[in-house]
C-alpha positions in Angstrom: 148.2 86.0 -46.0 147.2 83.9 -49.0 146.0 85.6 -52.1 142.4 84.8 -53.1 141.2 85.0 -56.5 137.5 86.4 -56.8 135.4 86.0 -59.8 132.8 88.8 -60.2 129.2 87.4 -60.1 126.5 88.7 -62.1 123.9 90.9 -60.3 120.4 90.6 -61.8 117.9 93.5 -61.4 114.3 92.1 -61.5 110.7 93.1 -60.8 110.0 89.9 -58.9 111.8 86.6 -57.6 111.1 83.9 -60.0 111.9 80.0 -59.8 114.5 80.5 -62.6 116.3 83.2 -60.5 116.3 81.1 -57.4 117.8 78.2 -59.4 120.4 80.6 -60.9 121.4 81.6 -57.5 121.7 78.1 -56.1 123.7 77.1 -59.0 126.1 79.9 -58.6 125.3 81.4 -61.9 124.1 84.6 -60.2 125.5 86.3 -57.2 122.6 88.5 -56.3 119.1 89.5 -57.3 118.0 93.1 -56.7 114.2 93.7 -56.5 113.4 97.3 -55.8 110.8 97.7 -53.0 111.0 93.9 -52.3 110.4 94.8 -48.7 108.4 97.6 -47.4 110.2 100.5 -45.7 108.7 99.4 -42.3 110.1 95.9 -42.7 113.6 97.3 -43.7 113.6 99.6 -40.7 112.6 96.6 -38.4 115.5 94.6 -39.9 118.0 97.4 -39.4 116.9 97.9 -35.8 117.3 94.2 -35.1 120.9 94.4 -36.5 121.8 97.5 -34.6 120.4 95.7 -31.3 122.1 92.4 -32.1 125.2 93.4 -34.1 127.0 91.4 -36.9 128.7 88.1 -36.3 131.2 86.2 -38.7 131.1 82.7 -40.1 133.5 80.3 -38.4 136.3 78.8 -40.4 135.9 80.9 -43.5 138.4 83.1 -45.3 138.1 85.8 -46.1 135.9 86.8 -43.2 132.2 86.9 -44.2 129.6 89.0 -42.0 126.3 87.2 -41.0 123.2 88.3 -39.1 121.7 85.6 -36.9 122.4 81.9 -36.6 123.2 79.6 -39.6 122.6 76.1 -40.5 125.9 76.0 -42.2 127.9 76.1 -38.9 125.5 73.5 -37.3 125.5 70.7 -39.7 128.3 68.5 -38.7 126.6 66.6 -35.9 123.5 65.7 -34.1 124.7 67.8 -31.2 125.3 70.7 -33.4 121.8 70.5 -34.8 120.2 70.4 -31.4 122.4 73.6 -30.6 121.0 75.3 -33.7 117.4 74.8 -32.8 118.1 75.7 -29.1 119.7 79.1 -29.9 117.6 82.2 -29.6 120.1 85.0 -30.0 118.4 86.7 -32.8 114.8 87.8 -32.6 112.1 86.7 -35.2 111.4 89.8 -37.4 107.7 89.7 -38.6 107.6 91.2 -42.0 
């Protein structure tokens, strides 16, 4: 098994999500943004219930394995047929927040 070097990303604690934080995430300068009480307890419980009911899957062709919830654009970007497949999938329910 190949050895993988992992750089630790900075985790930012913030009161709210700002455009600058989103840009930092997209540029890979920040690994995560923690916002306490970003979602209500009810919304979190709905998300957890959906995960319990539908499980966790894993990205295709990625090492080390990375878990995911629901479908991803990442795995459907290589062809028009895959894009159609993406929009046709209904394997994960919409969670109204």
